[in-house]
C-alpha atoms as a printed R data frame, in Angstrom:
    type eleno elety resid chain resno       x       y      z
1   ATOM     1    CA   UNK     A     1 -14.803   3.284 69.639
2   ATOM     2    CA   UNK     A     2 -17.730   5.488 68.488
3   ATOM     3    CA   UNK     A     3 -20.557   2.927 68.130
4   ATOM     4    CA   UNK     A     4 -23.111   5.607 67.191
5   ATOM     5    CA   UNK     A     5 -22.085   5.567 63.576
6   ATOM     6    CA   UNK     A     6 -22.415   1.769 63.434
7   ATOM     7    CA   UNK     A     7 -25.743   1.927 65.223
8   ATOM     8    CA   UNK     A     8 -27.087   4.375 62.582
9   ATOM     9    CA   UNK     A     9 -25.680   2.400 59.741
10  ATOM    10    CA   UNK     A    10 -27.097  -0.880 61.167
11  ATOM    11    CA   UNK     A    11 -30.555   0.677 61.887
12  ATOM    12    CA   UNK     A    12 -30.671   1.987 58.348
13  ATOM    13    CA   UNK     A    13 -29.670  -1.485 57.008
14  ATOM    14    CA   UNK     A    14 -32.336  -3.018 59.208
15  ATOM    15    CA   UNK     A    15 -35.098  -0.746 57.786
16  ATOM    16    CA   UNK     A    16 -33.930  -1.516 54.237
17  ATOM    17    CA   UNK     A    17 -33.896  -5.306 54.844
18  ATOM    18    CA   UNK     A    18 -37.415  -5.225 56.504
19  ATOM    19    CA   UNK     A    19 -38.722  -3.558 53.393
20  ATOM    20    CA   UNK     A    20 -36.993  -6.068 51.160
21  ATOM    21    CA   UNK     A    21 -38.411  -8.958 53.112
22  ATOM    22    CA   UNK     A    22 -41.858  -7.471 52.936
23  ATOM    23    CA   UNK     A    23 -41.531  -6.984 49.150
24  ATOM    24    CA   UNK     A    24 -40.364 -10.647 48.748
25  ATOM    25    CA   UNK     A    25 -43.337 -11.789 50.776
26  ATOM    26    CA   UNK     A    26 -45.633  -9.638 48.629
27  ATOM    27    CA   UNK     A    27 -44.163 -11.179 45.454
28  ATOM    28    CA   UNK     A    28 -44.576 -14.667 46.844
29  ATOM    29    CA   UNK     A    29 -48.147 -14.025 47.787
30  ATOM    30    CA   UNK     A    30 -48.976 -12.504 44.470
31  ATOM    31    CA   UNK     A    31 -47.431 -15.418 42.540
32  ATOM    32    CA   UNK     A    32 -49.288 -18.092 44.367
33  ATOM    33    CA   UNK     A    33 -52.153 -19.639 42.586
34  ATOM    34    CA   UNK     A    34 -52.789 -22.351 40.037
35  ATOM    35    CA   UNK     A    35 -49.922 -23.411 37.843
36  ATOM    36    CA   UNK     A    36 -50.026 -22.445 34.099
37  ATOM    37    CA   UNK     A    37 -51.190 -25.361 31.904
38  ATOM    38    CA   UNK     A    38 -48.092 -24.926 29.724
39  ATOM    39    CA   UNK     A    39 -45.337 -27.264 31.179
40  ATOM    40    CA   UNK     A    40 -42.506 -24.915 30.250
41  ATOM    41    CA   UNK     A    41 -44.278 -21.953 31.890
42  ATOM    42    CA   UNK     A    42 -44.804 -24.177 35.020
43  ATOM    43    CA   UNK     A    43 -41.062 -24.946 35.083
44  ATOM    44    CA   UNK     A    44 -40.267 -21.173 34.817
45  ATOM    45    CA   UNK     A    45 -42.780 -20.345 37.580
46  ATOM    46    CA   UNK     A    46 -41.295 -23.063 39.878
47  ATOM    47    CA   UNK     A    47 -37.717 -21.902 39.236
48  ATOM    48    CA   UNK     A    48 -38.731 -18.332 39.936
49  ATOM    49    CA   UNK     A    49 -40.333 -19.386 43.190
50  ATOM    50    CA   UNK     A    50 -37.127 -21.093 44.172
51  ATOM    51    CA   UNK     A    51 -35.103 -18.017 43.395
52  ATOM    52    CA   UNK     A    52 -37.539 -15.863 45.397
53  ATOM    53    CA   UNK     A    53 -37.389 -18.288 48.307
54  ATOM    54    CA   UNK     A    54 -33.569 -18.274 48.291
55  ATOM    55    CA   UNK     A    55 -33.568 -14.444 48.186
56  ATOM    56    CA   UNK     A    56 -35.954 -14.424 51.117
57  ATOM    57    CA   UNK     A    57 -33.653 -16.713 53.041
58  ATOM    58    CA   UNK     A    58 -30.614 -14.527 52.409
59  ATOM    59    CA   UNK     A    59 -32.332 -11.343 53.334
60  ATOM    60    CA   UNK     A    60 -33.725 -12.819 56.562
61  ATOM    61    CA   UNK     A    61 -30.268 -14.097 57.544
62  ATOM    62    CA   UNK     A    62 -28.727 -10.681 56.935
63  ATOM    63    CA   UNK     A    63 -31.545  -9.099 58.996
64  ATOM    64    CA   UNK     A    64 -30.802 -11.570 61.757
65  ATOM    65    CA   UNK     A    65 -27.107 -10.646 61.646
66  ATOM    66    CA   UNK     A    66 -27.993  -6.912 61.797
67  ATOM    67    CA   UNK     A    67 -30.276  -7.284 64.734
68  ATOM    68    CA   UNK     A    68 -27.589  -9.326 66.545
69  ATOM    69    CA   UNK     A    69 -25.062  -6.548 65.881
70  ATOM    70    CA   UNK     A    70 -27.449  -3.980 67.177
71  ATOM    71    CA   UNK     A    71 -27.992  -6.049 70.374
72  ATOM    72    CA   UNK     A    72 -24.171  -6.196 70.809
73  ATOM    73    CA   UNK     A    73 -24.145  -2.388 70.648
74  ATOM    74    CA   UNK     A    74 -26.760  -2.227 73.365
75  ATOM    75    CA   UNK     A    75 -24.830  -4.825 75.451
76  ATOM    76    CA   UNK     A    76 -21.559  -2.983 75.009
77  ATOM    77    CA   UNK     A    77 -19.945  -6.058 73.313
78  ATOM    78    CA   UNK     A    78 -19.956  -4.649 69.798
79  ATOM    79    CA   UNK     A    79 -16.496  -4.740 68.210
80  ATOM    80    CA   UNK     A    80 -15.179  -7.364 70.604
81  ATOM    81    CA   UNK     A    81 -14.137 -10.613 69.005
82  ATOM    82    CA   UNK     A    82 -16.383 -13.571 70.120
83  ATOM    83    CA   UNK     A    83 -13.432 -15.956 69.735
84  ATOM    84    CA   UNK     A    84 -10.504 -14.251 71.507
85  ATOM    85    CA   UNK     A    85 -12.094 -11.246 73.259
86  ATOM    86    CA   UNK     A    86  -9.818  -8.695 71.596
87  ATOM    87    CA   UNK     A    87 -11.030  -5.522 69.820
88  ATOM    88    CA   UNK     A    88 -12.070  -5.920 66.237
89  ATOM    89    CA   UNK     A    89 -10.407  -3.268 64.108
90  ATOM    90    CA   UNK     A    90 -12.600  -0.409 62.917
91  ATOM    91    CA   UNK     A    91 -11.382  -1.014 59.397
92  ATOM    92    CA   UNK     A    92 -12.955  -4.495 59.551
93  ATOM    93    CA   UNK     A    93 -16.132  -3.175 61.126
94  ATOM    94    CA   UNK     A    94 -16.382  -0.505 58.498
95  ATOM    95    CA   UNK     A    95 -16.260  -3.197 55.863
96  ATOM    96    CA   UNK     A    96 -18.497  -5.660 57.674
97  ATOM    97    CA   UNK     A    97 -20.281  -4.100 60.683
98  ATOM    98    CA   UNK     A    98 -22.024  -7.405 61.503
99  ATOM    99    CA   UNK     A    99 -18.879  -9.332 62.044
100 ATOM   100    CA   UNK     A   100 -18.279 -11.109 65.344
101 ATOM   101    CA   UNK     A   101 -14.687 -12.091 64.913
102 ATOM   102    CA   UNK     A   102 -11.368 -10.327 64.354
103 ATOM   103    CA   UNK     A   103  -9.085 -11.003 61.365
104 ATOM   104    CA   UNK     A   104  -6.658 -13.052 63.488
105 ATOM   105    CA   UNK     A   105  -9.352 -15.436 64.521
106 ATOM   106    CA   UNK     A   106 -10.753 -15.541 60.944
107 ATOM   107    CA   UNK     A   107  -7.364 -16.771 59.695
108 ATOM   108    CA   UNK     A   108  -7.176 -19.605 62.190
């Protein structure tokens, strides 16, 4: 298996995710401050903060998965199922390059 294409794809994804996390952090920092005296506006601000926090959590988890996949490439374990030790199909890796399990183990 040619891991170079996955390494490039994952490195590009990593850079994109780092930028997204930084943008989310900038948004969070900018929106901090006193709450608006209007109760409805306060509710909107708090709800927006919850959404931003959730997006931050999702992006950070995805970044963690990408870094883990890159580490597997470096350790020559990329594309090997963590459950059964068999090769993960390239079709599956093309669809989800951060996966750690093959379709057979996924169905179990």
